[in-house]
Each structure stands twice: as C-alpha cells, then as structure tokens.
C-alpha positions in Angstrom: 5.7 40.0 -56.5 3.0 40.6 -54.0 4.2 40.9 -50.4 3.0 37.9 -47.9 0.2 38.7 -45.8 0.0 38.1 -41.9 -1.2 34.5 -41.9 -1.3 33.8 -45.4 -0.4 30.1 -44.9 -0.5 27.8 -42.0 2.8 26.6 -41.0 5.3 30.0 -42.0 4.9 31.9 -38.7 8.2 33.5 -37.2 7.6 32.2 -33.7 10.6 30.0 -32.2 10.1 26.3 -31.4 10.6 25.3 -27.7 13.2 22.9 -27.1 12.1 19.4 -26.6 14.6 16.4 -25.7 15.4 14.2 -28.8 13.5 10.7 -28.8 15.3 8.0 -30.8 13.2 5.9 -33.2 14.6 2.9 -35.0 13.8 1.8 -38.7 14.6 -1.1 -41.0 17.5 -0.4 -43.6 16.3 -1.5 -47.2 18.0 -4.5 -48.7 19.4 -2.0 -51.5 21.6 -0.4 -48.8 22.8 -3.3 -46.9 26.0 -3.4 -49.1 26.9 0.2 -48.5 26.3 0.3 -45.0 28.3 -2.9 -44.5 31.1 -1.4 -46.5 30.9 1.9 -44.5 31.0 -0.3 -41.3 33.9 -2.7 -42.3 36.2 0.0 -44.2 35.7 2.9 -41.6 33.5 6.1 -42.1 34.7 8.4 -44.8 33.6 11.5 -46.1 30.1 11.5 -47.1 29.0 11.7 -50.8 27.5 14.9 -52.0 23.9 15.1 -51.9 21.5 16.2 -54.5 18.6 18.9 -53.5 15.2 17.3 -53.9 11.7 17.9 -53.0 8.9 15.7 -52.0 5.3 16.2 -51.5 2.7 14.3 -49.7 -0.6 14.6 -50.9 -3.6 14.1 -49.1 -7.3 14.2 -49.1 -10.1 12.9 -46.9 -11.6 9.3 -47.5 -14.4 7.3 -45.5 -11.4 5.6 -43.5 -9.9 9.0 -42.5 -6.8 10.6 -44.3 -5.5 9.1 -47.7 -2.5 9.8 -49.3 -1.1 9.4 -52.7 1.8 6.7 -52.9 3.6 5.9 -55.9 6.0 3.3 -56.9 9.5 4.3 -57.9 11.9 1.9 -60.0 15.3 0.7 -58.7 17.2 1.9 -55.7 16.2 5.3 -54.9 17.0 7.5 -51.9 13.3 8.5 -51.6 12.1 4.8 -51.3 10.7 2.3 -53.6 7.3 3.5 -52.3 7.2 7.3 -52.0 5.3 10.5 -52.1 5.9 12.2 -55.3 8.9 14.0 -55.8 12.5 14.2 -57.3 15.6 16.1 -58.0 15.9 19.7 -58.4 16.7 21.5 -61.6 18.8 24.8 -62.2 16.0 26.3 -64.2 13.7 25.8 -61.3 14.7 28.9 -60.0 14.1 31.0 -63.0 11.5 34.1 -62.8 7.9 33.3 -63.1 4.6 34.7 -61.3 4.9 33.7 -57.7 1.6 33.6 -55.4 2.2 33.2 -51.5 5.2 33.7 -49.3 8.1 35.4 -51.4 11.1 32.9 -51.8 13.2 35.1 -48.9 10.5 34.1 -46.6 10.5 30.7 -47.7 14.2 30.5 -47.4 13.8 31.0 -43.5 11.1 28.3 -43.2 13.1 25.8 -45.1 16.6 26.9 -43.5 18.1 27.3 -47.1 20.0 30.8 -46.3 19.3 31.8 -50.0 16.3 32.7 -51.6 17.4 31.2 -54.7 17.7 27.7 -53.1 14.4 28.1 -51.7 12.8 28.9 -54.9 14.3 25.9 -56.5 12.7 23.7 -53.7 9.4 25.1 -54.2 9.3 25.5 -57.9 10.7 21.7 -57.9 8.1 20.5 -55.6 5.0 22.0 -57.7 7.0 20.5 -61.1 7.6 17.0 -59.7 4.2 17.0 -58.4 2.5 18.0 -61.9 4.8 15.6 -63.9 4.0 12.5 -61.7 0.4 13.1 -60.7 -1.2 15.7 -62.9 -2.0 18.1 -59.8 -0.8 21.4 -60.8 -0.5 24.4 -57.8 -0.8 27.3 -60.2 -3.4 29.9 -61.2 -4.2 32.9 -62.7 -4.3 34.6 -59.4 -3.6 34.1 -55.8 -7.0 32.8 -55.3 -7.6 30.2 -57.9 -6.0 27.2 -59.6 -6.3 25.7 -63.1 -8.9 23.0 -63.5 -8.3 19.6 -65.1 -4.9 20.0 -65.9 -4.0 16.1 -65.9 -4.5 15.2 -69.6 -4.8 16.4 -73.0 -2.5 19.3 -74.0 -1.6 19.4 -70.0 -0.4 15.8 -70.6 1.7 16.9 -73.3 3.2 19.5 -71.3 3.8 17.2 -68.5 5.7 15.0 -70.7 7.7 17.8 -72.1 8.9 18.7 -68.7 9.8 15.2 -67.7 11.9 15.2 -71.1 13.3 18.6 -70.2 11.9 20.1 -73.3 10.5 22.7 -71.4 10.9 24.2 -67.8 8.3 24.8 -65.2 8.9 28.7 -65.0 8.5 28.8 -68.8 5.4 26.8 -69.0 3.9 28.9 -66.4 5.0 32.0 -68.5 3.3 30.9 -71.6 0.2 30.0 -70.2 0.0 33.2 -67.9 -0.3 31.6 -64.5 1.7 31.8 -61.3 2.7 29.2 -58.8 0.4 28.9 -55.9 3.2 28.3 -53.2 0.7 29.4 -50.7 -1.0 26.0 -50.9 2.1 24.3 -49.7 3.1 23.4 -46.1 6.8 22.8 -45.0 7.3 19.5 -42.9 11.1 18.9 -42.5 14.4 18.3 -44.1 15.7 15.0 -44.4 19.4 14.1 -45.3 20.1 10.4 -46.6 22.6 8.4 -44.1 26.1 9.3 -44.7 27.0 5.8 -45.7 24.7 5.8 -48.8 26.0 5.7 -52.4 23.2 7.8 -53.5 22.4 10.7 -51.1 19.5 13.2 -51.3 18.7 16.6 -49.2 15.1 16.5 -49.2 12.8 18.9 -48.5 9.3 17.3 -47.6 6.0 19.6 -48.2 2.6 18.3 -48.1 -0.7 19.7 -50.0 -4.4 19.1 -49.8 -6.0 18.1 -53.4 -6.8 21.4 -55.1 -10.7 21.6 -55.8 -11.3 20.7 -59.7 -8.1 18.7 -60.1 -7.7 15.0 -60.0 -4.7 12.5 -60.4 -3.3 10.4 -63.3 0.0 8.7 -64.3 2.4 10.3 -66.4 1.9 8.7 -70.1 4.4 6.1 -71.2 6.2 6.2 -67.7 4.0 5.9 -64.7 3.9 2.2 -63.2 1.7 2.4 -60.0 0.3 4.9 -58.0 -2.4 4.8 -55.8 -4.9 6.4 -53.2 -4.4 4.6 -49.9 -6.0 4.9 -46.7 -3.2 5.8 -44.4 -4.6 3.9 -41.3 -5.1 0.8 -43.4 -1.3 1.0 -44.6 0.2 1.2 -40.7 -2.3 -1.5 -39.7 -0.8 -3.7 -42.2 2.9 -2.5 -41.8 4.2 -6.0 -40.6 2.3 -7.9 -43.5 3.6 -7.7 -47.0 0.1 -6.7 -48.4 1.3 -3.4 -49.9 4.1 -4.8 -51.6 2.1 -7.3 -53.0 -0.5 -5.1 -54.2 2.1 -3.2 -56.4 3.3 -6.4 -57.6 6.8 -5.5 -58.5 9.6 -7.7 -58.2 11.3 -5.4 -55.7 8.0 -5.1 -53.5 6.8 -8.3 -53.2 7.1 -9.8 -50.2 8.4 -7.0 -48.5 7.0 -5.2 -45.4 6.3 -1.3 -45.1 9.9 -0.5 -43.6 11.5 -2.3 -46.5 9.4 -0.5 -49.3 9.8 3.2 -47.9 12.3 5.6 -45.9 11.9 6.8 -42.5 10.4 10.2 -43.4 7.5 8.6 -45.3 6.9 6.0 -42.3 6.7 9.0 -39.8 4.5 11.3 -41.8 2.1 8.4 -42.2 1.9 8.1 -38.5 1.2 11.8 -38.5 -1.7 11.7 -41.1 -3.1 8.7 -39.2 -2.9 10.4 -35.7 -4.5 13.6 -37.1 -7.7 11.9 -38.5 -8.8 14.6 -41.1 -7.0 16.4 -44.0 -7.4 19.8 -42.3 -6.3 18.6 -39.1 -3.2 17.0 -40.3 -2.2 20.3 -42.3 -2.7 22.4 -39.2 -0.5 20.0 -37.3 2.3 21.0 -39.6 2.6 24.4 -38.2 6.3 25.6 -38.3 7.6 27.4 -35.3 10.6 29.1 -36.8 12.6 26.9 -39.7 11.8 23.3 -40.3 13.5 20.6 -38.3 16.6 18.7 -40.1 17.0 15.0 -39.6 19.8 12.3 -41.0 19.5 8.8 -40.1 22.4 7.1 -38.3 23.5 3.6 -39.0 23.3 1.1 -36.1 24.7 -2.2 -36.1 27.9 -4.3 -36.9 28.4 -6.8 -39.8 28.4 -10.5 -38.6 30.4 -12.9 -40.8 31.4 -12.3 -44.5 27.7 -12.5 -45.8 25.7 -11.2 -43.1 25.1 -7.8 -41.3 22.0 -6.9 -39.1 21.7 -3.0 -39.3 19.1 -0.4 -38.8 18.5 3.2 -39.1 18.2 5.5 -36.0 16.7 8.7 -36.0 16.6 11.3 -33.2 13.2 13.1 -33.4 12.4 16.2 -31.4 9.7 15.0 -29.4 5.9 16.1 -29.5 4.2 15.2 -33.0 7.2 14.0 -34.6 7.8 11.1 -31.9 4.5 9.6 -31.6 4.7 5.7 -32.2 
C-alpha cells in the first residue's frame, strides 16, 4: 500500500481549524418524522436508538448554469432524505482487503474522526460501492493515475446488480478485476448524525467527487426510479416551490417543497455548491483543517393539541462557509 504523498488530495491536510462562533440554522421537519418528534416531546427524552453507519457522495460537474449535482429519489422514509445524494448503509465486507490508492486508511481515520482505520476503510469503500451501485460511477482503476472507462452498463451492470444483491463484495470485485480504489478522488465534507428522536438513525459521512473522465451515470437495472443532473442554483431558486417534487412525480414528492424532501446536510451542501460557482471551486472549498466537523440536528418546538405539532430542526454551524444563507 503506497504511502500518502504531501498534498496528494485537497482537504486532507493536518492543519487545525480555527475556532468559530456557532451559528444556528433552522430547517423544516419532514412529515415522516413528525410522529417520532411528537412522541419524543410528549413522553420525554429517552436514550436515542443506535445509529447505522453510512456514507453519502455528492457528485458534481459543471453545467451552463453553474455547478450541477446528481440527485436521486429514495422510496419510503429514510434518514438520508427522499431526495438525496447517492449513498447508503455500510457493509461489514467493506473493510476487507483490496488494492488502495490515495491516503491510507489510518490517515483517513484522522480526517473522518473515526478513531479506527477499519471504520475509515468501511466508510471509504462503502462510499465507492454505493456510488457504483446507484450511478455507475466507479472510483477505481488499474493504478493511482487512472480510472476504469464506461463502467455503467454491460458486464459492469451485472456487477452492480450483484453488489446490490450482496452476491459479491466490492473488495472481491476489485481483486477479480485487478483494480484498486481511488480514494484520493473523494473529498471529505462532514459527519452528520440523525436527530436523537428518529426511529431510524444514521451516522453518515458525506463526501464529494467530480465525475471522472470517461464515465457517465445510469440507474441501477430493475431498481432505480428517478435520478437527474440538477442545476444547483435552479433547485435553490425554487426551494419554496414544489417544482422539484412535482417533476419527480412520486406520491411522496408531489406538492412538497425542498425542505420536505431532503435533510439539512443536503440543503447546506447545495448552498455551498451554488456559492462556489464551479466544480473546482466547490471541491477546493471543502478543504479540511484537521478532521471533519460533526453535526446533530436538534428538535425545536412542542406539540399543540392531540393531532398537531409544529416542529423544526435546528443545526449549530461552525460559521464561515457552513453558515452561508
């Protein structure tokens, strides 16, 4: 396993972050979470349910109207949001051995604040696996300078379906194909914990990546329902309308505004993409000084009457780029 080179990947430097005053932001509470929020508020706080580890990857590219990102629809209530970036739960096999390019798992563990290189390996491999399954983008190649080309269909689609069915693991696939994971292409963003009251909780590491040369996106055969490259500024300009949800056209998206479709982490990252203007600027803006910041949205509000309740989520942001309106 090659040792990381100085400056190998933007955002992996060991410099400590300067302290900033926290700035609160409020977000809408999805309808699917209202019952859990009301129960938590009425019956008193209890021990939060255990959170499953997950990884999510914001994929970006430049478009005629600025940065575009790949959004996808997720059926049913999910801690990642009904409209979200590609991602999902980690598998135990994600930490199995395979060729690894970029910063070492031990180095990544410091960046992610994981405390264990095996956990870091699972988050990185899980991010690569989920991205490949859901979009056909494969952050892997024969050496540290290349990625595979056109890995979305044909035999690669068969591999994606096999991964989704857990008939094969990502390390097994990489070893059989003679390729290694290009973890240097990923940029760490932040670690988000589901609110304490949620019945399904995730401990999610968010990453970002630009679309590699020679690769394109496609839905997973027989499973994907909606996915689209979306101009970020357009989404934010219509965040108070139902345009995005209506365009997706699902029962749980029609008539809903952006805050009802997604989670605070996604909204905040969309804002950072829009503020950056270009893909390169956005990725450079993700430079991490030490380890990634951690966030846990807090429940705000109290129930009003037996059938009602006005709640919201509050997130304390560390100022600077994270606190941009």
